[in-house]
C-alpha positions in Angstrom: 83.5 112.7 186.7 82.3 111.8 183.1 84.8 111.6 180.3 82.7 114.0 178.2 80.9 117.2 179.0 77.3 116.4 179.9 75.2 119.6 179.9 72.6 118.3 182.4 72.6 117.0 185.9 71.1 113.6 185.3 73.1 110.5 186.3 73.9 107.4 184.2 72.4 106.7 180.9 69.7 109.3 181.5 72.2 112.1 181.3 73.7 110.7 178.1 70.2 110.3 176.5 69.3 113.9 177.3 72.7 115.0 175.9 72.2 113.1 172.7 68.5 112.7 171.7 69.6 111.5 168.3 71.1 108.3 169.7 68.6 108.2 172.6 65.7 107.6 170.4 66.8 104.2 169.0 68.3 103.1 172.3 65.1 103.9 174.1 63.0 102.1 171.5 65.3 99.0 171.8 64.8 99.0 175.6 61.0 99.4 175.1 60.9 96.5 172.7 63.1 94.2 174.8 61.7 95.0 178.2 58.1 96.0 177.8 56.6 94.7 174.5 54.8 91.4 174.4 57.4 88.7 174.6 57.9 85.3 176.0 58.9 86.5 179.5 57.2 88.9 181.9 58.4 92.5 182.1 59.6 91.8 185.6 61.6 88.7 184.5 63.1 90.7 181.6 64.1 93.6 183.9 65.7 91.1 186.3 67.8 89.7 183.5 68.8 93.3 182.6 69.7 94.0 186.3 71.6 90.7 186.6 73.5 91.3 183.4 74.4 94.9 184.6 75.5 93.5 188.0 77.8 91.0 186.3 79.2 93.9 184.1 79.9 96.0 187.3 77.5 98.8 186.2 75.8 100.0 189.3 73.6 102.6 187.6 72.1 100.0 185.3 71.9 97.2 187.9 70.3 99.7 190.4 67.8 101.1 188.0 66.7 97.8 186.4 66.8 96.1 189.7 64.2 98.7 190.9 62.2 98.3 187.7 62.2 94.5 188.3 61.3 94.9 192.0 58.3 97.0 191.0 57.0 94.2 188.7 57.8 90.9 190.4 56.3 89.1 193.4 58.8 89.5 196.2 60.0 92.8 195.0 63.5 94.1 196.1 64.1 91.1 198.3 64.0 88.8 195.2 66.2 91.2 193.2 68.8 91.3 196.0 68.8 87.5 196.3 69.3 87.1 192.5 72.1 89.7 192.5 73.8 88.0 195.5 73.5 84.4 194.0 70.8 83.3 191.5 71.6 79.7 192.5 70.2 80.2 196.0 67.6 82.9 195.1 63.9 81.9 195.6 63.1 82.0 191.8 61.8 79.4 189.4 64.3 76.9 188.0 63.4 78.3 184.5 64.4 81.8 185.5 67.5 80.5 187.2 68.5 78.7 184.0 67.9 81.8 181.9 70.0 83.9 184.2 72.8 81.3 183.6 72.3 82.0 179.9 72.6 85.7 180.5 75.8 85.1 182.5 77.2 83.1 179.6 76.5 86.0 177.2 78.4 88.4 179.6 81.4 86.2 179.8 82.5 85.9 176.2 81.4 86.2 172.6 80.9 82.6 171.6 78.1 80.2 171.1 76.2 79.2 174.3 77.3 75.8 175.4 75.0 72.9 174.7 74.8 72.3 178.5 73.5 75.7 179.4 70.9 75.5 176.7 69.9 71.9 177.7 69.6 73.0 181.3 67.2 75.8 180.3 65.1 73.5 178.1 64.9 71.0 181.0 63.2 73.7 183.1 60.7 74.4 180.4 62.4 77.3 178.6 61.4 77.5 175.0 63.2 78.9 171.9 61.6 82.3 172.4 62.7 82.6 176.0 66.2 81.5 175.2 66.3 84.0 172.3 64.9 86.9 174.3 67.3 86.2 177.2 70.3 86.3 174.9 69.1 89.4 173.2 68.4 91.2 176.5 71.8 90.2 177.9 73.6 91.2 174.7 71.9 94.6 174.6 72.6 95.3 178.2 76.3 94.5 177.6 76.2 97.4 175.1 74.2 99.7 177.4 76.5 98.9 180.3 79.6 99.7 178.3 78.0 103.0 177.1 77.4 104.1 180.8 80.6 102.7 182.2 83.1 103.6 179.5 82.0 107.3 179.6 82.2 107.2 183.4 78.7 108.6 184.1 77.7 109.2 187.6 75.3 107.6 190.1 72.3 109.4 191.5 72.7 111.4 194.7 69.1 110.8 195.8 68.8 107.3 197.4 65.2 107.2 196.1 66.1 107.9 192.5 65.7 104.4 191.2 62.3 103.8 192.9 61.0 107.1 191.4 62.3 106.1 188.0 60.7 102.7 188.4 57.3 104.3 188.8 57.8 106.2 185.6 59.1 103.2 183.6 56.3 100.9 184.8 53.6 103.4 183.9 55.0 105.2 180.9 57.8 103.0 179.5 61.1 103.8 177.9 59.9 105.9 175.0 58.5 109.3 175.9 55.2 110.0 174.2 
């Protein structure tokens, strides 16, 4: 049961955003910018970083939703997402994406500079400054989103198809309602 009264029946961050449109607007715009605007990584890669960060932060709503959003946009779909969430070191992904997921994990662990080793490992796989920057920013933002959802104890969807339905909407319409 959520720690605050939520006057709608939507799970996770969706219920919080409906409850507080004043804070929803900038949070949605940030997600739109980080996950859908032209950046150095594909939208599917960015969603996978968000899902993995959320998984590491033990936030099932966010890992489930962004996992579905990633699956809808990457080759290999849900099978790849599941493999990454189980163990990115054995998942069938590019070495560059694996190294970027290691950066995301570093961001989740503690607030301190990335180690020279994790950055060097990413550079050795072809990651550039923009990709390293964007990975750190996505992971840091999702640490915030995860805390928002988890600390207020929001619920999970009852419908097992919720995340797939949400993925269709996000992929076609984005995070900012027009």
